[in-house]
C-alpha positions as CSV (number, residue, x, y, z in Angstrom):
1,M,0.0,0.0,0.0
2,S,1.3,3.5,-0.8
3,A,2.0,5.8,2.1
4,T,-1.0,8.0,2.9
5,N,-2.2,10.2,5.7
6,E,-5.8,9.3,5.0
7,I,-6.7,5.6,5.8
8,A,-10.5,5.7,5.8
9,P,-12.2,8.1,3.4
10,A,-15.2,9.8,5.0
11,A,-17.6,8.2,2.5
12,A,-16.4,4.7,3.5
13,R,-16.7,5.2,7.3
14,T,-19.6,2.9,8.1
15,G,-19.7,1.2,11.5
16,V,-16.8,3.4,12.7
17,A,-16.4,3.5,16.6
18,A,-14.0,6.3,16.6
19,R,-12.3,8.5,14.0
20,A,-10.0,11.5,13.7
21,D,-10.4,14.1,10.9
22,G,-7.4,16.4,10.1
23,L,-6.1,15.9,13.7
24,S,-3.0,17.9,14.7
25,K,-1.4,18.3,18.0
26,V,1.4,20.9,18.7
27,Y,3.2,21.1,22.0
28,G,5.0,24.4,22.9
29,E,5.3,27.6,20.8
30,G,7.7,29.2,18.4
31,D,11.1,27.6,17.9
32,A,10.3,25.2,20.7
33,A,7.1,23.9,19.1
34,V,6.8,20.1,18.6
35,R,4.2,18.8,16.1
36,A,3.3,15.5,17.6
37,L,0.4,14.9,15.1
38,D,0.3,16.3,11.6
39,G,-3.2,16.3,10.0
40,I,-4.1,12.7,10.7
41,S,-7.4,11.3,9.4
42,V,-8.1,7.7,10.4
43,G,-11.1,5.6,11.5
44,F,-11.3,2.6,13.8
45,E,-14.1,0.1,13.0
46,R,-16.6,-1.3,15.5
47,G,-16.0,-4.9,16.6
48,R,-12.3,-4.9,15.6
49,Y,-9.0,-5.1,17.3
50,S,-6.8,-2.3,16.0
51,A,-3.2,-1.5,16.9
52,I,-1.2,1.7,16.4
53,M,2.6,1.3,15.9
54,G,5.5,3.5,15.2
55,A,8.9,4.5,16.5
56,S,9.4,6.5,19.7
57,G,8.2,10.0,19.0
58,S,6.0,9.0,16.1
59,G,2.9,10.3,17.8
60,K,1.1,7.0,18.6
61,S,0.4,7.7,22.3
62,T,-0.6,11.2,21.5
63,L,-3.1,10.0,18.9
64,L,-4.5,7.5,21.4
65,H,-4.9,10.2,24.1
66,C,-6.6,12.6,21.7
67,M,-8.9,9.9,20.4
68,A,-9.8,9.0,24.0
69,G,-10.5,12.6,25.0
70,L,-7.6,12.6,27.4
71,D,-5.7,15.3,25.5
72,T,-7.0,18.3,23.5
73,P,-6.2,18.5,19.8
74,T,-4.6,21.7,18.4
75,D,-6.6,21.4,15.2
76,G,-9.0,18.9,13.7
77,H,-11.8,16.8,15.1
78,V,-12.2,13.6,17.1
79,F,-15.4,11.5,17.1
80,I,-16.6,8.7,19.3
81,G,-19.5,7.4,17.4
82,D,-21.2,10.5,16.0
83,V,-20.1,12.7,19.0
84,D,-17.5,15.3,18.2
85,L,-15.3,15.5,21.3
86,T,-13.8,18.9,20.3
87,T,-17.3,20.5,20.8
88,L,-17.8,19.2,24.4
89,S,-17.3,21.0,27.7
90,E,-15.0,19.4,30.3
91,K,-18.1,18.1,32.2
92,E,-19.6,16.6,29.0
93,L,-16.3,15.0,28.1
94,T,-15.9,13.5,31.5
95,L,-19.4,12.0,31.2
96,L,-18.7,10.6,27.7
97,R,-15.5,9.0,28.8
98,R,-17.3,7.4,31.7
99,E,-20.2,6.1,29.7
100,K,-18.6,5.2,26.3
101,V,-14.9,4.7,26.8
102,G,-12.8,2.1,28.6
103,F,-9.1,2.4,29.4
104,V,-6.2,0.0,29.9
105,F,-2.9,1.6,30.6
106,Q,0.6,0.3,31.2
107,A,0.2,1.2,34.9
108,F,-2.6,-1.0,36.3
109,N,-4.2,1.9,38.2
110,L,-6.0,-0.4,40.6
111,V,-7.2,0.9,44.0
112,P,-5.0,-1.1,46.6
113,T,-7.7,-1.1,49.3
114,L,-10.3,-2.7,47.0
115,T,-10.7,-6.3,46.1
116,A,-10.4,-7.4,42.4
117,A,-14.2,-7.6,42.1
118,E,-14.5,-4.1,43.6
119,N,-11.8,-2.8,41.2
120,I,-13.7,-4.3,38.3
121,T,-17.0,-2.6,39.1
122,L,-15.4,0.7,40.3
123,P,-16.5,2.7,37.2
124,L,-20.1,1.5,37.6
125,D,-20.0,2.3,41.4
126,I,-18.8,5.8,40.7
127,A,-21.7,6.3,38.3
128,S,-24.1,4.8,40.9
129,E,-25.0,2.0,38.5
130,R,-25.3,-1.7,39.2
131,P,-23.4,-4.1,37.0
132,D,-25.2,-6.5,34.7
133,Q,-24.5,-9.7,36.6
134,G,-24.6,-11.9,33.5
135,W,-22.1,-9.7,31.7
136,F,-19.9,-9.4,34.8
137,D,-19.8,-13.2,35.0
138,Q,-18.8,-13.4,31.3
139,V,-16.0,-10.9,31.8
140,V,-14.8,-12.6,35.0
141,D,-14.8,-16.0,33.4
142,T,-12.9,-14.6,30.3
143,I,-10.1,-13.2,32.5
144,G,-10.0,-16.5,34.4
145,L,-9.7,-15.0,37.8
146,R,-13.0,-16.0,39.5
147,D,-11.1,-17.6,42.4
148,R,-9.1,-14.3,43.0
149,L,-12.1,-11.9,43.1
150,S,-11.8,-11.4,46.8
151,H,-8.0,-10.7,46.7
152,R,-6.5,-7.2,46.8
153,P,-4.0,-6.1,44.2
154,S,-1.0,-6.8,46.4
155,E,-2.1,-10.4,46.5
156,L,-2.2,-10.7,42.6
157,S,0.6,-11.1,40.1
158,G,1.3,-8.4,37.6
159,G,-0.5,-10.3,34.9
160,Q,-3.5,-10.9,37.1
161,Q,-3.7,-7.2,38.0
162,Q,-3.5,-6.1,34.4
163,R,-6.3,-8.6,33.5
164,V,-8.4,-7.0,36.4
165,A,-7.7,-3.6,34.8
166,G,-8.9,-5.1,31.4
167,A,-12.1,-6.4,33.0
168,R,-12.7,-3.0,34.6
169,A,-12.5,-1.4,31.1
170,L,-15.0,-3.9,29.7
171,V,-17.6,-4.3,32.5
172,S,-19.5,-1.1,31.6
173,R,-19.8,-2.2,28.0
174,P,-18.1,0.8,26.5
175,E,-18.4,1.6,22.9
176,I,-14.6,1.5,22.6
177,V,-11.6,0.4,24.8
178,F,-8.3,2.3,24.4
179,A,-5.1,0.4,25.6
180,D,-1.8,2.2,25.9
181,E,1.1,-0.2,26.0
182,P,-0.9,-2.6,28.2
183,T,1.8,-5.2,28.2
184,G,4.7,-2.9,28.9
185,N,5.1,-3.9,32.5
186,L,4.4,-7.6,32.0
187,D,6.5,-10.8,31.5
188,S,5.9,-12.8,28.3
189,R,3.4,-15.2,29.9
190,S,1.4,-12.5,31.5
191,S,1.4,-10.5,28.3
192,Q,0.1,-13.5,26.4
193,E,-2.7,-13.9,28.9
194,L,-3.8,-10.3,28.7
195,L,-3.6,-10.2,24.9
196,A,-5.6,-13.4,24.6
197,F,-8.2,-11.8,26.9
198,L,-8.4,-8.7,24.7
199,R,-8.6,-10.9,21.6
200,S,-11.5,-12.9,23.2
201,A,-13.3,-9.7,24.1
202,V,-13.3,-8.7,20.4
203,K,-14.0,-12.2,18.9
204,D,-16.5,-13.5,21.4
205,H,-18.2,-10.3,22.7
206,G,-17.9,-7.8,19.8
207,Q,-15.8,-5.3,21.7
208,T,-13.9,-2.6,19.9
209,I,-10.2,-2.2,21.0
210,V,-7.6,0.3,19.9
211,M,-4.1,-0.5,21.3
212,V,-0.8,1.4,21.1
213,T,2.1,-1.0,21.2
214,H,5.8,-1.1,20.2
215,D,5.8,-4.9,20.4
216,A,5.4,-6.9,17.2
217,T,4.0,-10.0,19.0
218,A,1.4,-7.9,20.8
219,A,0.4,-6.2,17.5
220,S,0.0,-9.6,15.9
221,Y,-3.1,-10.2,18.0
222,A,-4.8,-7.3,16.2
223,D,-7.0,-7.4,13.1
224,R,-5.4,-4.3,11.7
225,I,-2.3,-2.1,12.4
226,V,-2.0,1.6,11.6
227,F,1.7,2.7,11.3
228,L,2.8,6.3,12.3
229,A,5.9,8.2,11.5
230,D,6.6,11.9,12.3
231,G,3.0,12.4,13.4
232,R,1.5,11.1,10.2
233,V,-0.2,7.8,9.1
234,V,2.2,6.1,6.7
235,D,0.9,2.6,6.2
236,E,-1.5,-0.1,7.5
237,M,-1.5,-3.9,7.6
238,L,-4.4,-6.3,7.9
239,E,-4.2,-9.8,9.4
240,P,-0.7,-9.1,10.8
241,T,1.8,-11.7,11.9
242,T,4.8,-11.1,14.1
243,D,7.3,-11.6,11.2
244,R,5.3,-9.3,8.8
245,V,5.2,-6.6,11.5
246,L,8.9,-6.8,12.2
247,D,9.7,-6.5,8.5
248,R,7.4,-3.6,8.1
249,L,8.9,-1.8,11.1
250,K,12.4,-2.3,9.7
251,S,11.3,-0.9,6.3
252,L,9.8,2.2,8.0
253,E,12.9,2.7,10.0
254,G,15.0,2.4,6.9
């Protein structure tokens, strides 16, 4: 595929969970200004597992944070479904993130005084909503930690903690889950457990996941990879394998 900064033409965006249109992000001013994103337009389809890859400084985490409403674009628009995040007040944005978006970050961000079960339902508790017990049971069985639900984070391994964080992101049935280097602090076995869990959430439950990663093996779990360089979309890959991803990264670095 030829390099392009426009992956999904507007007319073709059907069933898109999130998209960016002409998205730019500049940090600093004048001679010290850094353009982290440079006019990116890209869409992420519902019910698919997408990955964002690129070298350090390519803009992948900035793109994810802008798409998730955690950072404010300098120019352009970001949509979750049909809602333009750039038109929302901070209060409206907070509500949208709570109701429509799930997050899994490299740091587990679990509350140490709560059990695994309480950490999983925390977003719903904050919103004064009761979990759907059937869905909660499905998520818990998917992460394979039913016998650890009464344990606090200090009593869980790193992989178990990250799977709890993944379950927390899914339990409210968000429209989309954003994952930023979710395997960054995990050993290889724990990484495989988490990635298999995310893959299952997409395949078996129709979840939509967008994940930033630098790891070719992690990216191979995705349906599609978007590659960034210098704040621009330069390529994409469907049905990736670890070897194909490594080859593509080498060609981009070259």
